[in-house]
C-alpha positions as CSV (number, residue, x, y, z in Angstrom):
1,M,236.3,79.6,89.1
2,D,236.5,76.3,87.4
3,I,234.9,75.7,84.0
4,K,234.1,72.0,83.4
5,L,232.5,69.9,80.7
6,D,229.3,68.7,82.1
7,D,227.0,65.6,81.1
8,L,223.9,67.4,82.4
9,S,223.3,64.4,84.7
10,G,223.6,66.1,88.1
11,P,220.8,67.5,90.3
12,A,222.5,70.8,90.6
13,I,222.5,71.5,86.9
14,A,218.9,70.2,86.6
15,A,217.7,72.8,89.2
16,F,219.8,75.5,87.7
17,L,218.5,75.0,84.3
18,E,215.0,74.8,85.5
19,E,215.4,78.3,87.1
20,H,216.8,79.4,83.7
21,L,213.7,78.1,81.8
22,Q,211.4,79.8,84.4
23,D,213.1,83.1,83.8
24,M,212.8,82.7,80.0
25,R,209.1,81.8,80.3
26,A,208.6,84.9,82.4
27,A,210.6,87.2,80.0
28,S,209.6,85.8,76.6
29,P,206.3,85.0,74.9
30,P,206.1,81.2,74.3
31,E,206.5,81.6,70.5
32,S,209.9,83.4,71.1
33,K,211.3,81.1,73.8
34,H,214.4,79.3,72.4
35,A,215.9,78.0,75.7
36,L,216.5,74.3,75.7
37,D,215.6,72.0,78.5
38,L,217.7,69.2,79.7
39,A,216.7,66.8,76.8
40,G,217.2,69.4,74.3
41,L,220.8,70.1,75.5
42,R,221.6,66.4,75.7
43,Q,222.2,66.1,72.0
44,P,225.5,65.0,70.3
45,D,225.9,68.4,68.5
46,I,225.9,70.3,71.8
47,T,228.9,70.8,74.2
48,F,227.9,72.0,77.7
49,W,230.0,73.5,80.3
50,T,229.4,74.5,84.0
51,V,231.2,77.1,86.1
52,W,231.9,76.3,89.7
53,D,233.1,78.4,92.7
54,Q,234.4,75.5,94.7
55,D,231.3,73.2,95.1
56,R,228.8,75.8,94.2
57,L,227.4,75.9,90.5
58,I,227.5,79.7,89.4
59,G,227.2,79.5,85.6
60,C,226.7,77.5,82.5
61,G,226.8,77.8,78.8
62,A,226.7,75.5,75.6
63,I,227.8,75.6,72.0
64,K,225.6,73.8,69.4
65,A,227.3,73.0,66.1
66,L,225.5,74.4,63.2
67,G,227.9,73.0,60.6
68,P,231.6,72.5,60.1
69,D,232.4,76.2,60.6
70,H,229.6,77.7,62.4
71,G,228.5,77.4,66.2
72,E,225.7,78.7,68.3
73,I,225.9,79.9,71.8
74,K,223.0,78.3,74.0
75,S,221.8,78.4,77.6
76,M,224.2,81.0,78.9
77,R,223.4,81.7,82.6
78,T,225.1,83.1,85.7
79,A,223.8,82.6,89.2
80,A,222.0,85.9,90.5
81,A,224.6,86.2,93.4
82,Y,227.5,86.1,91.0
83,R,226.3,88.5,88.2
84,G,228.6,91.3,87.5
85,Q,231.7,89.2,88.8
86,G,233.1,88.1,85.5
87,V,231.6,84.7,85.4
88,A,229.9,85.1,82.0
89,S,232.8,86.8,80.5
90,R,235.2,84.1,81.5
91,L,232.9,81.4,80.2
92,L,232.3,83.2,77.0
93,R,236.1,83.5,76.4
94,H,236.4,79.8,77.0
95,M,233.7,79.1,74.5
96,V,235.1,81.4,71.8
97,H,238.5,79.6,72.2
98,T,236.9,76.2,71.9
99,A,235.0,77.4,68.7
100,Q,238.3,78.7,67.3
101,G,240.0,75.3,68.1
102,R,237.2,73.5,66.2
103,G,237.9,75.7,63.1
104,Y,234.6,77.5,63.3
105,R,234.6,80.8,61.3
106,R,231.6,82.2,63.1
107,L,229.9,81.9,66.4
108,S,226.2,83.2,66.7
109,L,223.6,83.5,69.2
110,E,220.0,84.5,69.7
111,T,218.8,86.6,72.8
112,G,215.8,88.5,73.7
113,S,215.1,92.0,72.6
114,M,213.4,93.0,76.0
115,A,214.9,95.0,78.8
116,F,215.5,91.7,80.8
117,F,218.1,90.7,78.2
118,A,219.9,94.0,78.0
119,P,222.9,92.9,80.2
120,A,223.3,89.8,77.9
121,R,223.4,92.0,74.8
122,R,225.9,94.3,76.4
123,L,228.2,91.3,77.5
124,Y,228.1,90.0,73.9
125,A,228.8,93.4,72.3
126,Q,231.7,93.9,74.7
127,H,233.2,90.6,73.4
128,G,232.8,91.6,69.7
129,F,229.5,90.1,68.7
130,T,227.6,92.4,66.3
131,P,223.9,92.2,65.1
132,C,223.2,89.8,62.3
133,P,220.2,88.4,60.5
134,P,218.4,85.2,61.7
135,F,220.6,82.2,61.1
136,G,220.0,78.4,61.2
137,D,216.3,77.7,61.9
138,Y,215.5,81.1,63.3
139,R,213.2,83.5,61.6
140,E,212.7,87.3,62.1
141,D,211.1,87.9,65.4
142,P,210.6,91.3,67.1
143,N,211.2,89.5,70.5
144,S,214.8,88.2,69.3
145,V,218.0,89.8,68.7
146,F,220.7,87.8,66.6
147,M,224.3,88.4,67.0
148,T,227.5,86.8,65.5
149,L,231.3,86.9,66.1
150,V,233.5,86.3,63.1
151,L,236.4,84.2,64.4
């Protein structure tokens, strides 16, 4: 597995993220969907990575800077054929290490409260993330779970 910075210009990541957005639309009501599209991810405060198995795109994730000491995990996804093989854990460790190198004190995330998102919540909990109140521009939402990791 190779983790690479990605400029979001390739057709493979466009298709991968479109699949991600379709899943989010199916699993979350519109008012609770916080996944970003390509334009939303192409912002100067977002760093985006892709994970590759040779020439096959198998995962992605991003960190959005919320301030000088706080970042948010965005757009974590693993290809269906690679789920349960450590792709997300490896990428998450990479992003935590990056956040620490930036001097962040906290890394937070929003994920869904529905059963579809249970594997994601377990992954984050296994890596030390704990429930927290809404952060940034988020508000209380029964369809959202907020988690944070003190670095």
